[in-house]
PASEBA-1860 file (N, C-alpha, C; in nm, 3 decimals):
! residues 183
1> PLLLRKAS> 0.071/0.764/0.663/-0.025/0.670/0.720/-0.057/0.557/0.623 ~ -0.098/0.445/0.679/-0.136/0.328/0.600/-0.287/0.315/0.600 ~ -0.344/0.306/0.483/-0.488/0.284/0.467/-0.505/0.141/0.418 ~ -0.549/0.053/0.506/-0.565/-0.089/0.474/-0.709/-0.117/0.438 ~ -0.728/-0.183/0.324/-0.861/-0.223/0.281/-0.858/-0.372/0.247 ~ -0.951/-0.445/0.311/-0.966/-0.588/0.286/-1.076/-0.607/0.183 ~ -1.084/-0.726/0.129/-1.189/-0.756/0.032/-1.327/-0.727/0.091 ~ -1.347/-0.760/0.217/-1.478/-0.739/0.279/-1.512/-0.590/0.291
9> DLLGPYVG> -1.410/-0.503/0.291/-1.434/-0.359/0.295/-1.477/-0.306/0.159 ~ -1.438/-0.374/0.053/-1.454/-0.321/-0.081/-1.559/-0.392/-0.167 ~ -1.579/-0.519/-0.143/-1.676/-0.593/-0.224/-1.818/-0.557/-0.181 ~ -1.900/-0.526/-0.279/-2.039/-0.492/-0.251/-2.133/-0.591/-0.315 ~ -2.252/-0.608/-0.257/-2.346/-0.707/-0.309/-2.420/-0.663/-0.436 ~ -2.415/-0.533/-0.466/-2.490/-0.482/-0.581/-2.396/-0.446/-0.695 ~ -2.444/-0.461/-0.816/-2.365/-0.428/-0.934/-2.323/-0.281/-0.925 ~ -2.195/-0.257/-0.940/-2.141/-0.121/-0.936/-2.094/-0.076/-0.800
17> QTEQQLAT> -2.138/-0.143/-0.696/-2.100/-0.101/-0.560/-1.952/-0.126/-0.533 ~ -1.898/-0.236/-0.579/-1.757/-0.264/-0.559/-1.671/-0.158/-0.629 ~ -1.708/-0.125/-0.752/-1.632/-0.023/-0.826/-1.636/0.110/-0.751 ~ -1.750/0.144/-0.696/-1.766/0.268/-0.621/-1.679/0.266/-0.495 ~ -1.676/0.155/-0.426/-1.597/0.144/-0.303/-1.447/0.143/-0.333 ~ -1.408/0.086/-0.446/-1.268/0.093/-0.487/-1.229/0.238/-0.513 ~ -1.311/0.310/-0.587/-1.284/0.450/-0.617/-1.274/0.532/-0.488 ~ -1.362/0.505/-0.393/-1.361/0.575/-0.265/-1.231/0.549/-0.190
25> AFTEAKQK> -1.183/0.425/-0.191/-1.058/0.392/-0.122/-0.940/0.471/-0.182 ~ -0.934/0.477/-0.313/-0.826/0.552/-0.378/-0.838/0.701/-0.349 ~ -0.959/0.754/-0.350/-0.980/0.896/-0.319/-0.937/0.926/-0.176 ~ -0.975/0.839/-0.084/-0.938/0.857/0.057/-0.786/0.853/0.073 ~ -0.720/0.761/0.005/-0.574/0.753/0.014/-0.509/0.881/-0.041 ~ -0.564/0.934/-0.151/-0.512/1.060/-0.206/-0.530/1.173/-0.107 ~ -0.648/1.186/-0.050/-0.678/1.295/0.043/-0.591/1.289/0.169 ~ -0.564/1.169/0.217/-0.485/1.153/0.339/-0.337/1.139/0.310
33> NAILMIDE> -0.301/1.142/0.180/-0.162/1.119/0.140/-0.110/0.989/0.205 ~ -0.193/0.886/0.197/-0.166/0.759/0.264/-0.117/0.654/0.166 ~ -0.048/0.557/0.219/-0.014/0.436/0.145/-0.142/0.351/0.145 ~ -0.184/0.307/0.029/-0.304/0.224/0.020/-0.262/0.079/0.006 ~ -0.312/-0.004/0.096/-0.285/-0.148/0.089/-0.416/-0.221/0.073 ~ -0.425/-0.300/-0.033/-0.544/-0.382/-0.059/-0.504/-0.528/-0.043 ~ -0.567/-0.592/0.054/-0.539/-0.733/0.081/-0.628/-0.820/-0.005 ~ -0.579/-0.937/-0.040/-0.651/-1.033/-0.123/-0.685/-0.974/-0.260
41> ADSFLASR> -0.583/-0.923/-0.328/-0.599/-0.857/-0.458/-0.665/-0.948/-0.562 ~ -0.651/-1.077/-0.547/-0.711/-1.169/-0.644/-0.863/-1.157/-0.645 ~ -0.922/-1.103/-0.538/-1.067/-1.081/-0.535/-1.111/-0.975/-0.636 ~ -1.017/-0.888/-0.675/-1.050/-0.777/-0.762/-0.981/-0.783/-0.898 ~ -0.874/-0.858/-0.906/-0.792/-0.856/-1.027/-0.785/-0.992/-1.096 ~ -0.890/-1.068/-1.088/-0.892/-1.197/-1.155/-0.884/-1.176/-1.306 ~ -0.827/-1.270/-1.373/-0.811/-1.260/-1.518/-0.947/-1.237/-1.585 ~ -0.954/-1.131/-1.666/-1.080/-1.099/-1.734/-1.115/-1.204/-1.839
49> SAAQQQWE> -1.017/-1.275/-1.888/-1.045/-1.378/-1.988/-1.126/-1.494/-1.929 ~ -1.121/-1.509/-1.797/-1.196/-1.616/-1.731/-1.330/-1.566/-1.675 ~ -1.358/-1.437/-1.692/-1.481/-1.379/-1.637/-1.604/-1.440/-1.705 ~ -1.708/-1.461/-1.625/-1.833/-1.515/-1.677/-1.943/-1.410/-1.677 ~ -1.923/-1.302/-1.600/-2.022/-1.196/-1.590/-1.957/-1.063/-1.625 ~ -2.035/-0.972/-1.679/-1.984/-0.841/-1.716/-1.932/-0.763/-1.595 ~ -1.998/-0.778/-1.479/-1.956/-0.705/-1.361/-1.816/-0.748/-1.315 ~ -1.777/-0.872/-1.343/-1.642/-0.917/-1.308/-1.539/-0.838/-1.389
57> VSQVNELL> -1.567/-0.818/-1.515/-1.478/-0.740/-1.601/-1.477/-0.595/-1.556 ~ -1.593/-0.542/-1.522/-1.607/-0.404/-1.480/-1.525/-0.375/-1.354 ~ -1.526/-0.467/-1.258/-1.447/-0.451/-1.135/-1.299/-0.442/-1.167 ~ -1.251/-0.533/-1.250/-1.109/-0.533/-1.287/-1.075/-0.403/-1.359 ~ -1.160/-0.363/-1.453/-1.134/-0.240/-1.528/-1.127/-0.119/-1.437 ~ -1.219/-0.110/-1.341/-1.219/0.003/-1.249/-1.091/0.007/-1.167 ~ -1.050/-0.106/-1.118/-0.928/-0.110/-1.037/-0.806/-0.076/-1.122 ~ -0.801/-0.123/-1.244/-0.688/-0.091/-1.332/-0.681/0.060/-1.358
65> VQMEEFNG> -0.795/0.122/-1.381/-0.798/0.267/-1.403/-0.753/0.341/-1.277 ~ -0.803/0.299/-1.163/-0.763/0.362/-1.037/-0.613/0.348/-1.011 ~ -0.560/0.230/-1.041/-0.416/0.207/-1.023/-0.336/0.299/-1.114 ~ -0.381/0.311/-1.235/-0.312/0.392/-1.336/-0.308/0.539/-1.295 ~ -0.415/0.588/-1.236/-0.426/0.729/-1.201/-0.371/0.763/-1.063 ~ -0.342/0.663/-0.983/-0.295/0.686/-0.845/-0.147/0.720/-0.845 ~ -0.113/0.833/-0.784/0.027/0.876/-0.779/0.094/0.838/-0.648 ~ 0.021/0.777/-0.558/0.078/0.740/-0.430/0.136/0.600/-0.433
73> ILIMSTNF> 0.158/0.548/-0.315/0.212/0.412/-0.301/0.095/0.317/-0.281 ~ 0.090/0.216/-0.367/-0.013/0.113/-0.361/0.054/-0.021/-0.338 ~ 0.006/-0.092/-0.238/0.054/-0.227/-0.208/-0.067/-0.319/-0.217 ~ -0.050/-0.430/-0.288/-0.157/-0.529/-0.295/-0.097/-0.665/-0.261 ~ -0.173/-0.745/-0.189/-0.122/-0.877/-0.151/-0.218/-0.985/-0.199 ~ -0.161/-1.101/-0.226/-0.241/-1.216/-0.269/-0.162/-1.344/-0.245 ~ -0.233/-1.451/-0.230/-0.172/-1.583/-0.226/-0.188/-1.653/-0.360 ~ -0.250/-1.584/-0.456/-0.281/-1.644/-0.585/-0.232/-1.556/-0.700
81> MDHLDSAA> -0.104/-1.534/-0.706/-0.046/-1.448/-0.809/-0.078/-1.498/-0.950 ~ -0.085/-1.628/-0.968/-0.112/-1.685/-1.100/-0.253/-1.653/-1.151 ~ -0.342/-1.611/-1.061/-0.480/-1.583/-1.100/-0.502/-1.438/-1.143 ~ -0.399/-1.354/-1.128/-0.417/-1.212/-1.156/-0.417/-1.182/-1.305 ~ -0.493/-1.082/-1.343/-0.500/-1.036/-1.481/-0.362/-0.986/-1.525 ~ -0.322/-1.023/-1.644/-0.187/-0.985/-1.692/-0.171/-0.833/-1.702 ~ -0.277/-0.760/-1.734/-0.268/-0.614/-1.741/-0.241/-0.556/-1.602 ~ -0.292/-0.619/-1.500/-0.266/-0.573/-1.363/-0.120/-0.593/-1.327
89> LRRFDFKI> -0.065/-0.707/-1.363/0.074/-0.735/-1.330/0.169/-0.632/-1.390 ~ 0.136/-0.583/-1.509/0.220/-0.483/-1.573/0.220/-0.350/-1.497 ~ 0.121/-0.328/-1.416/0.109/-0.201/-1.344/0.186/-0.199/-1.212 ~ 0.241/-0.311/-1.174/0.319/-0.316/-1.049/0.467/-0.303/-1.081 ~ 0.532/-0.205/-1.017/0.675/-0.187/-1.037/0.755/-0.298/-0.970 ~ 0.703/-0.348/-0.859/0.771/-0.454/-0.786/0.672/-0.567/-0.760 ~ 0.719/-0.688/-0.779/0.642/-0.807/-0.747/0.731/-0.888/-0.653 ~ 0.690/-0.895/-0.529/0.774/-0.957/-0.427/0.708/-1.084/-0.378
97> RFNYLNFD> 0.783/-1.191/-0.380/0.732/-1.320/-0.333/0.795/-1.351/-0.198 ~ 0.713/-1.389/-0.104/0.761/-1.432/0.026/0.754/-1.584/0.028 ~ 0.870/-1.645/0.028/0.878/-1.791/0.026/0.857/-1.848/0.166 ~ 0.852/-1.978/0.171/0.844/-2.045/0.300/0.971/-2.018/0.378 ~ 0.961/-2.033/0.508/1.077/-2.013/0.595/1.181/-2.119/0.566 ~ 1.308/-2.080/0.568/1.414/-2.180/0.561/1.433/-2.238/0.702 ~ 1.518/-2.338/0.714/1.532/-2.404/0.844/1.576/-2.307/0.953 ~ 1.675/-2.223/0.925/1.724/-2.130/1.027/1.613/-2.036/1.075
105> QSWSFFNR> 1.531/-1.991/0.982/1.420/-1.903/1.020/1.317/-1.979/1.103 ~ 1.285/-2.101/1.061/1.189/-2.182/1.137/1.241/-2.211/1.277 ~ 1.369/-2.243/1.285/1.431/-2.275/1.414/1.427/-2.152/1.505 ~ 1.451/-2.036/1.448/1.445/-1.911/1.523/1.302/-1.887/1.574 ~ 1.203/-1.903/1.488/1.063/-1.887/1.530/1.029/-1.987/1.640 ~ 1.072/-2.111/1.622/1.044/-2.219/1.719/1.096/-2.180/1.857 ~ 1.221/-2.139/1.862/1.283/-2.105/1.991/1.227/-1.976/2.050 ~ 1.202/-1.877/1.967/1.149/-1.750/2.016/1.009/-1.771/2.074
113> LLGMHQKQ> 0.927/-1.847/2.005/0.791/-1.871/2.053/0.792/-1.948/2.184 ~ 0.878/-2.048/2.194/0.887/-2.122/2.320/0.937/-2.032/2.431 ~ 1.034/-1.946/2.402/1.085/-1.854/2.502/0.979/-1.759/2.553 ~ 0.888/-1.717/2.465/0.780/-1.626/2.504/0.681/-1.696/2.597 ~ 0.675/-1.829/2.592/0.577/-1.902/2.671/0.639/-1.966/2.796 ~ 0.763/-1.938/2.823/0.827/-1.992/2.944/0.772/-1.919/3.066 ~ 0.713/-1.991/3.158/0.659/-1.932/3.280/0.750/-1.958/3.399 ~ 0.851/-2.036/3.378/0.946/-2.068/3.484/1.086/-2.064/3.424
121> PFAAVNVE> 1.188/-2.071/3.506/1.324/-2.067/3.451/1.342/-2.174/3.343 ~ 1.416/-2.138/3.242/1.436/-2.226/3.129/1.496/-2.359/3.172 ~ 1.435/-2.467/3.125/1.486/-2.601/3.154/1.548/-2.655/3.026 ~ 1.662/-2.717/3.039/1.729/-2.773/2.922/1.641/-2.878/2.857 ~ 1.633/-2.872/2.726/1.551/-2.966/2.650/1.642/-3.028/2.544 ~ 1.623/-3.156/2.518/1.700/-3.219/2.412/1.644/-3.169/2.279 ~ 1.714/-3.073/2.221/1.664/-3.009/2.100/1.700/-3.087/1.974 ~ 1.789/-3.180/1.986/1.834/-3.251/1.866/1.718/-3.316/1.791
129> GYETRLKR> 1.632/-3.381/1.862/1.517/-3.445/1.798/1.425/-3.344/1.733 ~ 1.409/-3.228/1.796/1.322/-3.125/1.740/1.384/-3.062/1.616 ~ 1.514/-3.043/1.619/1.583/-2.989/1.501/1.561/-3.081/1.381 ~ 1.580/-3.210/1.402/1.564/-3.307/1.295/1.421/-3.306/1.241 ~ 1.325/-3.303/1.330/1.185/-3.302/1.287/1.151/-3.172/1.214 ~ 1.202/-3.061/1.263/1.173/-2.932/1.200/1.235/-2.922/1.061 ~ 1.351/-2.984/1.042/1.417/-2.980/0.911/1.332/-3.047/0.804 ~ 1.244/-3.138/0.843/1.157/-3.208/0.747/1.040/-3.122/0.700
137> LSQLTPGD> 1.016/-3.013/0.769/0.899/-2.928/0.739/0.944/-2.811/0.652 ~ 0.937/-2.828/0.523/0.993/-2.731/0.429/0.895/-2.622/0.385 ~ 0.771/-2.629/0.431/0.672/-2.532/0.385/0.603/-2.463/0.502 ~ 0.682/-2.415/0.595/0.625/-2.344/0.709/0.629/-2.193/0.685 ~ 0.531/-2.125/0.743/0.525/-1.979/0.737/0.509/-1.927/0.880 ~ 0.532/-1.798/0.901/0.505/-1.743/1.035/0.361/-1.768/1.079 ~ 0.268/-1.769/0.984/0.129/-1.795/1.017/0.106/-1.933/1.077 ~ 0.187/-2.032/1.037/0.173/-2.166/1.095/0.208/-2.164/1.243
145> FATVERRA> 0.311/-2.090/1.278/0.350/-2.079/1.420/0.239/-2.009/1.498 ~ 0.182/-1.904/1.440/0.073/-1.831/1.506/-0.049/-1.919/1.524 ~ -0.080/-2.003/1.426/-0.195/-2.093/1.435/-0.176/-2.191/1.551 ~ -0.059/-2.249/1.562/-0.032/-2.346/1.670/-0.039/-2.275/1.806 ~ 0.012/-2.155/1.811/0.008/-2.078/1.937/-0.137/-2.049/1.977 ~ -0.219/-2.004/1.881/-0.360/-1.974/1.911/-0.435/-2.100/1.954 ~ -0.406/-2.212/1.887/-0.473/-2.338/1.921/-0.444/-2.377/2.065 ~ -0.318/-2.363/2.106/-0.281/-2.397/2.244/-0.355/-2.306/2.342
153> KVLAEPLT> -0.367/-2.178/2.305/-0.436/-2.082/2.392/-0.584/-2.118/2.405 ~ -0.649/-2.152/2.293/-0.791/-2.188/2.295/-0.813/-2.313/2.379 ~ -0.723/-2.408/2.367/-0.735/-2.534/2.442/-0.682/-2.523/2.584 ~ -0.630/-2.405/2.619/-0.572/-2.381/2.753/-0.462/-2.482/2.784 ~ -0.382/-2.513/2.682/-0.270/-2.605/2.700/-0.140/-2.526/2.699 ~ -0.043/-2.569/2.777/0.085/-2.500/2.771/0.153/-2.528/2.637 ~ 0.226/-2.431/2.589/0.300/-2.450/2.464/0.438/-2.504/2.501 ~ 0.455/-2.633/2.477/0.581/-2.700/2.507/0.651/-2.730/2.375
161> PETLMAGL> 0.778/-2.767/2.380/0.845/-2.805/2.255/0.767/-2.913/2.180 ~ 0.713/-3.010/2.251/0.642/-3.120/2.184/0.509/-3.075/2.124 ~ 0.431/-2.994/2.197/0.303/-2.949/2.142/0.325/-2.854/2.024 ~ 0.429/-2.771/2.032/0.459/-2.682/1.920/0.499/-2.763/1.798 ~ 0.588/-2.860/1.817/0.635/-2.941/1.704/0.520/-3.022/1.643 ~ 0.439/-3.083/1.729/0.327/-3.163/1.679/0.229/-3.075/1.601 ~ 0.204/-2.956/1.650/0.115/-2.863/1.580/0.171/-2.821/1.446 ~ 0.301/-2.792/1.441/0.365/-2.754/1.314/0.360/-2.870/1.215
169> EQEHAIKT> 0.381/-2.991/1.264/0.372/-3.108/1.176/0.231/-3.123/1.120 ~ 0.131/-3.095/1.201/-0.009/-3.102/1.152/-0.033/-2.996/1.045 ~ 0.009/-2.874/1.071/-0.011/-2.765/0.974/0.061/-2.797/0.843 ~ 0.180/-2.848/0.851/0.259/-2.882/0.732/0.191/-2.995/0.655 ~ 0.139/-3.093/0.727/0.072/-3.207/0.661/-0.052/-3.161/0.585 ~ -0.125/-3.067/0.642/-0.245/-3.015/0.574/-0.205/-2.947/0.444 ~ -0.099/-2.868/0.449/-0.054/-2.794/0.330/-0.002/-2.885/0.220 ~ 0.061/-2.992/0.259/0.130/-3.076/0.161/0.054/-3.205/0.127
177> RHQGRAI> -0.069/-3.217/0.174/-0.142/-3.343/0.157/-0.165/-3.383/0.013 ~ -0.171/-3.287/-0.079/-0.198/-3.319/-0.219/-0.072/-3.320/-0.304 ~ 0.041/-3.305/-0.243/0.167/-3.306/-0.318/0.218/-3.448/-0.327 ~ 0.273/-3.483/-0.442/0.328/-3.617/-0.461/0.451/-3.637/-0.374 ~ 0.474/-3.758/-0.340/0.593/-3.789/-0.259/0.710/-3.819/-0.351 ~ 0.826/-3.773/-0.313/0.947/-3.797/-0.390/0.985/-3.944/-0.381 ~ 1.042/-3.995/-0.489/1.085/-4.135/-0.490/1.231/-4.140/-0.452
END
């Protein structure tokens, strides 16, 4: 079984509560012989050298001890690997990075998502323009496709090739707005 714990499940408002909840999660995983997955690991494993409060150091120390003593499978995820304490990184046997989708993957997501939203027989669409536009979007993730899909649902708009592409272009622009442009 998988025991998933998010930051909101583990962070406590009182000094020592987070450490206690971390210990409880590891104990529960041991008792259930479960895989323990902690999402947003950077909430707990921030570099101690940057800590401003003693409780920040205490949280990291508690998690490091729990990791060291845990004989099961522990998975932790973060979008901020560079922020993690170096002692924590040494405790992971595998560090796996999920990069942005390549064009073939994006194209597959694009077509699969449109196929899922077809309410009538498939109509031929000039895909050439969409392929060209999609090739320009080098920092897409599956989450970007999900965001555009949810937005269309909230707005009660059909998901068409154009609305999907325009939404992906918006998501990509938000992500890349602070990046310099190539000359």
